[in-house]
C-alpha positions as CSV (number, residue, x, y, z in Angstrom):
1,X,118.0,123.5,69.4
2,X,118.9,121.9,72.8
3,X,116.3,122.1,75.6
4,X,116.9,124.8,78.2
5,X,118.0,122.4,80.9
6,X,119.9,119.7,78.9
7,X,122.9,118.6,80.9
8,X,121.2,119.1,84.3
9,X,121.1,115.7,86.1
10,X,118.7,115.0,89.0
11,X,118.1,112.2,91.4
12,X,114.4,112.3,92.3
13,X,113.3,110.6,95.6
14,X,109.9,112.2,95.6
15,X,106.4,110.6,95.4
16,X,102.7,111.3,95.2
17,X,102.1,114.8,93.7
18,X,104.2,117.8,94.9
19,X,107.7,116.5,94.2
20,X,107.0,114.6,91.0
21,X,105.0,117.4,89.5
22,X,108.0,119.8,90.2
23,X,110.6,117.5,88.7
24,X,108.3,116.9,85.7
25,X,108.6,120.6,84.9
26,X,112.4,120.2,85.0
27,X,112.2,117.0,82.9
28,X,110.0,118.8,80.3
29,X,112.7,121.4,79.9
30,X,115.4,118.8,79.3
31,X,116.8,117.7,82.7
32,X,118.0,114.1,82.9
33,X,116.1,112.6,85.9
34,X,116.3,109.3,87.6
35,X,113.3,108.6,89.8
36,X,114.4,106.4,92.6
37,X,111.6,104.3,94.1
38,X,111.5,101.8,97.0
39,X,111.4,98.4,95.4
40,X,109.4,97.1,98.4
41,X,106.9,100.0,98.6
42,X,106.7,102.0,95.3
43,X,105.0,105.3,94.8
44,X,101.2,104.8,95.4
45,X,100.4,107.1,92.6
46,X,101.0,104.0,90.4
47,X,97.7,102.7,91.8
48,X,95.5,105.5,90.6
49,X,93.3,104.5,87.6
50,X,92.9,104.6,84.7
51,X,95.9,102.8,83.2
52,X,97.7,102.9,79.9
53,X,100.0,100.0,79.2
54,X,99.5,98.9,82.8
55,X,100.7,102.2,84.2
56,X,98.6,104.8,85.9
57,X,97.8,107.7,83.6
58,X,98.4,110.1,86.4
59,X,101.7,108.5,87.3
60,X,102.7,108.5,83.6
61,X,102.0,112.2,83.4
62,X,103.8,113.6,86.5
63,X,106.8,111.3,85.9
64,X,107.1,111.7,82.1
65,X,110.6,111.7,80.8
66,X,112.1,110.2,83.9
67,X,114.0,106.9,84.1
68,X,112.9,104.5,86.8
69,X,115.4,102.9,89.3
70,X,114.0,100.6,92.0
71,X,116.2,100.1,95.1
72,X,115.8,98.9,98.6
73,X,117.6,101.7,100.3
74,X,117.8,99.8,103.6
75,X,120.4,97.6,101.9
76,X,124.1,98.7,102.0
77,X,124.5,97.8,98.3
78,X,121.7,100.1,97.3
79,X,123.3,103.0,99.2
80,X,126.5,102.3,97.4
81,X,124.7,102.7,94.1
82,X,123.4,106.1,95.2
83,X,126.9,107.1,96.2
84,X,128.2,106.3,92.7
85,X,125.3,108.1,91.1
86,X,125.7,111.3,93.2
87,X,129.3,111.7,92.0
88,X,127.8,112.4,88.5
89,X,124.6,114.2,89.4
90,X,123.8,117.9,90.1
91,X,120.7,117.7,92.2
92,X,119.0,115.5,94.7
93,X,115.3,116.1,95.5
94,X,113.5,114.2,98.3
95,X,110.1,114.4,100.0
96,X,110.4,112.3,103.2
97,X,109.9,113.4,106.8
98,X,112.9,115.2,108.3
99,X,115.7,112.8,109.2
100,X,114.6,109.9,107.0
101,X,117.2,110.3,104.4
102,X,119.9,110.7,107.1
103,X,118.8,107.4,108.6
104,X,119.1,105.8,105.2
105,X,122.7,107.1,104.9
106,X,121.9,109.4,102.0
107,X,121.2,112.7,103.7
108,X,122.7,116.0,102.6
109,X,125.7,115.8,104.9
110,X,126.8,112.4,103.6
111,X,126.1,113.1,100.0
112,X,127.9,116.5,100.1
113,X,131.0,114.7,101.3
114,X,131.0,112.7,98.1
115,X,130.0,115.6,95.9
116,X,130.5,119.0,97.5
117,X,128.8,120.8,94.7
118,X,125.5,118.8,95.1
119,X,122.3,120.8,95.3
120,X,120.0,119.0,97.8
121,X,116.3,119.9,98.0
122,X,114.0,118.7,100.8
123,X,110.3,119.3,100.2
124,X,108.0,118.7,103.2
125,X,104.6,119.9,104.4
126,X,106.0,121.9,107.3
127,X,109.7,122.3,106.8
128,X,112.8,120.8,108.5
129,X,112.5,122.9,111.7
130,X,109.7,123.8,114.2
131,X,107.3,121.7,116.3
132,X,105.3,120.6,113.2
133,X,108.4,119.3,111.2
134,X,107.6,115.6,112.0
135,X,103.8,115.8,111.5
136,X,102.1,114.2,108.5
137,X,99.9,116.3,106.3
138,X,98.2,116.8,102.9
139,X,97.0,119.7,100.8
140,X,93.9,120.3,102.9
141,X,96.0,120.6,106.1
142,X,98.6,123.0,104.6
143,X,95.8,125.3,103.3
144,X,94.1,125.2,106.8
145,X,97.2,126.0,108.8
146,X,98.4,128.8,106.5
147,X,95.3,130.8,107.3
148,X,94.1,130.7,103.7
149,X,91.0,128.6,104.4
150,X,89.8,131.2,107.0
151,X,89.2,133.6,104.1
152,X,88.0,131.0,101.6
153,X,84.4,129.8,101.0
154,X,81.2,131.4,102.2
155,X,80.3,133.1,105.5
156,X,77.3,130.8,105.7
157,X,79.0,127.5,104.8
158,X,82.6,127.9,105.9
159,X,85.8,126.7,104.2
160,X,85.7,125.2,100.7
161,X,87.7,122.5,98.9
162,X,88.9,123.2,95.4
163,X,89.1,120.9,92.4
164,X,92.9,121.0,92.3
165,X,95.7,120.7,94.9
166,X,96.7,124.3,95.3
167,X,99.1,123.9,98.1
168,X,100.8,120.8,96.7
169,X,101.4,122.3,93.2
170,X,101.3,126.1,93.4
171,X,103.4,126.1,96.6
172,X,105.3,122.8,96.7
173,X,106.0,121.9,93.1
174,X,106.6,125.5,91.9
175,X,108.8,126.5,94.8
176,X,110.8,123.3,94.3
177,X,111.5,124.4,90.7
178,X,112.3,128.0,91.6
179,X,114.6,126.9,94.4
180,X,116.5,124.2,92.4
181,X,117.1,126.5,89.4
182,X,118.2,129.4,91.7
183,X,120.7,127.2,93.4
184,X,121.9,125.8,90.1
185,X,122.4,129.3,88.6
186,X,124.5,130.3,91.7
187,X,126.5,127.1,91.4
188,X,127.3,127.9,87.8
189,X,128.7,131.2,89.0
190,X,130.3,130.3,92.3
191,X,130.9,126.5,92.0
192,X,129.3,125.5,95.2
193,X,126.2,123.5,96.1
194,X,123.5,124.2,98.7
195,X,120.7,122.7,100.8
196,X,117.1,123.8,100.2
197,X,114.4,123.5,102.9
198,X,111.0,124.0,101.2
199,X,107.8,123.9,103.3
200,X,104.6,123.7,101.4
201,X,102.8,125.5,104.2
202,X,105.3,128.4,104.1
203,X,104.6,128.7,100.4
204,X,100.8,128.8,100.8
205,X,101.1,131.4,103.5
206,X,103.3,133.5,101.2
207,X,100.6,133.6,98.6
208,X,98.0,135.3,100.8
209,X,99.2,138.7,99.5
210,X,95.9,140.7,99.7
211,X,95.0,139.5,103.2
212,X,98.2,138.7,105.2
213,X,100.1,141.8,103.8
214,X,97.4,144.2,105.0
215,X,96.9,142.4,108.3
216,X,100.7,142.5,109.0
217,X,100.7,146.2,108.3
218,X,98.1,146.8,111.0
219,X,94.8,146.0,109.2
220,X,91.9,144.1,110.5
221,X,91.8,140.3,110.9
222,X,90.9,139.0,107.4
223,X,87.6,137.1,107.1
224,X,85.4,135.4,104.5
225,X,83.4,137.7,102.3
226,X,85.9,140.3,101.1
227,X,86.2,141.6,97.5
228,X,87.6,138.4,96.1
229,X,85.8,135.8,98.2
230,X,82.1,136.5,97.6
231,X,81.7,139.7,99.5
232,X,81.0,141.7,96.4
233,X,79.7,141.1,92.9
234,X,82.9,139.3,92.0
235,X,81.5,135.8,92.1
236,X,80.0,132.8,90.3
237,X,76.3,133.1,89.2
238,X,74.0,130.2,88.3
239,X,72.2,130.3,84.9
240,X,68.7,129.0,84.2
241,X,70.0,125.7,82.8
242,X,72.4,124.8,85.7
243,X,75.5,126.4,84.3
244,X,77.7,129.0,85.9
245,X,79.1,132.3,84.9
246,X,82.3,133.8,86.4
247,X,81.9,137.5,86.9
248,X,85.1,139.4,87.7
249,X,84.9,143.0,86.4
250,X,86.9,144.6,89.2
251,X,88.1,147.7,87.3
252,X,85.5,150.5,86.7
253,X,85.6,150.2,82.9
254,X,85.0,146.5,82.9
255,X,82.2,146.9,85.5
256,X,80.5,149.5,83.4
257,X,80.7,147.2,80.3
258,X,79.3,144.3,82.4
259,X,76.3,146.4,83.6
260,X,75.5,147.5,80.0
261,X,75.6,143.9,78.8
262,X,73.1,142.6,81.4
263,X,70.9,145.6,81.0
264,X,71.7,147.2,84.4
265,X,73.5,150.4,83.3
266,X,71.9,152.2,86.3
267,X,74.2,150.3,88.8
268,X,77.4,151.0,86.9
269,X,78.2,154.0,89.2
270,X,77.7,152.0,92.4
271,X,80.7,149.8,91.8
272,X,81.4,146.1,92.1
273,X,81.9,146.4,95.9
274,X,78.2,147.3,96.4
275,X,76.8,144.1,98.0
276,X,73.2,145.3,97.6
277,X,73.2,144.8,93.9
278,X,74.2,141.1,94.1
279,X,70.7,139.7,94.3
280,X,69.5,141.7,91.4
281,X,72.5,140.6,89.3
282,X,72.0,137.0,90.3
283,X,68.3,137.2,89.3
284,X,69.1,138.6,85.8
285,X,71.8,136.0,85.1
286,X,69.5,133.2,86.4
287,X,66.8,134.1,83.9
288,X,68.8,132.9,80.8
289,X,70.8,129.8,79.9
290,X,74.5,129.7,79.8
291,X,74.5,129.6,76.0
292,X,72.8,133.0,76.0
293,X,75.4,134.6,78.3
294,X,78.3,133.0,76.4
295,X,77.1,134.7,73.3
296,X,76.5,138.0,75.1
297,X,80.0,138.1,76.6
298,X,81.8,136.8,73.6
299,X,81.6,140.3,72.3
300,X,81.7,142.1,75.6
301,X,85.2,142.8,77.2
302,X,84.1,142.7,80.8
303,X,86.1,139.9,82.5
304,X,83.1,137.5,82.4
305,X,83.5,133.9,81.2
306,X,81.5,130.6,81.5
307,X,82.6,127.9,83.9
308,X,83.7,125.1,81.6
309,X,83.7,121.4,82.1
310,X,87.0,119.6,81.5
311,X,85.9,118.5,78.0
312,X,84.8,122.1,77.2
313,X,88.0,123.6,78.4
314,X,90.1,121.3,76.2
315,X,87.9,121.9,73.1
316,X,87.7,125.7,73.4
317,X,90.0,128.7,73.5
318,X,92.2,129.6,75.2
319,X,93.4,126.1,76.0
320,X,92.7,124.7,72.5
321,X,94.8,127.4,71.0
322,X,97.9,127.2,73.3
323,X,99.3,123.8,72.5
324,X,98.4,122.6,76.0
325,X,97.4,119.1,74.9
326,X,100.4,117.0,73.8
327,X,100.8,113.4,72.8
328,X,103.6,111.3,74.4
329,X,104.5,107.6,74.0
330,X,104.4,105.0,76.7
331,X,107.3,102.5,76.9
332,X,105.3,99.9,74.8
333,X,104.7,102.6,72.2
334,X,101.1,103.4,73.0
335,X,100.3,107.1,72.5
336,X,98.6,109.0,75.3
337,X,97.4,112.6,75.5
338,X,98.7,114.6,78.4
339,X,98.8,118.2,79.6
340,X,101.4,120.3,77.9
341,X,104.1,122.4,79.4
342,X,102.6,125.9,80.2
343,X,106.1,127.5,79.9
344,X,106.5,128.5,76.3
345,X,109.8,129.6,74.7
346,X,110.3,131.4,71.4
347,X,112.7,128.5,70.5
348,X,110.1,125.9,71.1
349,X,107.5,124.1,73.2
350,X,109.5,121.7,75.3
351,X,108.1,118.6,77.0
352,X,109.4,115.1,77.7
353,X,108.2,112.8,74.9
354,X,107.7,109.6,77.0
355,X,105.4,108.8,79.8
356,X,106.5,107.6,83.2
357,X,107.9,104.1,83.2
358,X,107.2,100.8,84.9
359,X,108.9,100.3,88.3
360,X,112.6,99.6,87.7
361,X,112.3,99.7,84.0
362,X,115.8,101.3,83.7
363,X,117.5,99.3,86.4
364,X,119.9,97.4,84.1
365,X,120.6,100.4,81.9
366,X,121.4,102.8,84.8
367,X,123.6,100.2,86.7
368,X,125.5,99.4,83.5
369,X,126.4,103.1,83.0
370,X,127.9,103.0,86.6
371,X,130.2,100.2,85.6
372,X,128.4,97.2,87.0
373,X,128.6,94.0,85.0
374,X,125.8,91.5,84.4
375,X,126.8,89.2,87.2
376,X,127.0,92.0,89.7
377,X,123.6,93.3,88.6
378,X,122.1,89.8,88.9
379,X,123.6,89.6,92.4
380,X,122.0,92.9,93.4
381,X,118.6,91.6,92.4
382,X,119.1,88.3,94.2
383,X,120.0,90.1,97.4
384,X,117.0,92.4,97.1
385,X,119.1,95.6,96.9
386,X,117.7,96.2,93.4
387,X,114.2,95.5,92.2
388,X,113.7,92.7,89.8
């Protein structure tokens, strides 16, 4: 059966994590993607160790299934190559500061003249408008400016970093995918393209549902220490051997089951919001090793689970049972394990079968499909318009 997005053609000018992760999702589901990189200054994700077949494992993951075209976009000949490609492609995704693509001659206005049905998506930290549009930023900055970090962490110690890039992926990558597919569906119906302005900070702010929604409706200024940020029994608890248990029995029936399982049935009626019980709960959990509590809560339906290491997460349910580890081939044929596609279809589990390629690996192939002969391709490389 064809993959869901077979036939969708995308030119990908993104780099680092947010854009490439988003276009990887589209690649997994069948989109034909050409990743266009600067031949003079390629994506620095290529430098992140470890390496497989001389390619960064991280780069190979977030760029799997994509073909690599290396161009010097400051050269007129390189821009002409993009103009030819855009006649045949559906979507352009870019991740530069506002105005950069316009200065290179490949902004939305220019490319929509060539292909009026083009869908053009610009992903930035702060959007295309406003006083912050030109500012540089990373995940930590977007989280801070969205207000999310003012309610994250502990009252005693302040904001906290997480082990994953929440803003980049949950806001940037995912909203890129939602926006592109929405525009594509409308184009299938109405026949016209569109321009998408996606701000990662906007997206993070929009996720603060419990806090911002209440505040905007007239509630108090949100602060650290509410129900879901350590202000109640909902929290992580250390075990006697240095492990941790995640305790999240918010609903009364789960809280009652939790209290029974730790031998504190007497506090079941006080509820998870009762801060005064926290020290008692922490003491009880801290008296036994994690292995003890894993066994206790294996049979207890109370929203309590151990904090796994990466190796434990991969080896145990639910991850081990959900086809979330897949094997793809690098260009030299070396197999490498990667994270699978979390979007499952009845018709199949779709993911791109090849890892991200070496810089410019597909230059000759792509240029040949545009009608350029060997002598012209050689001339492009000699002039520096195309990477060698």
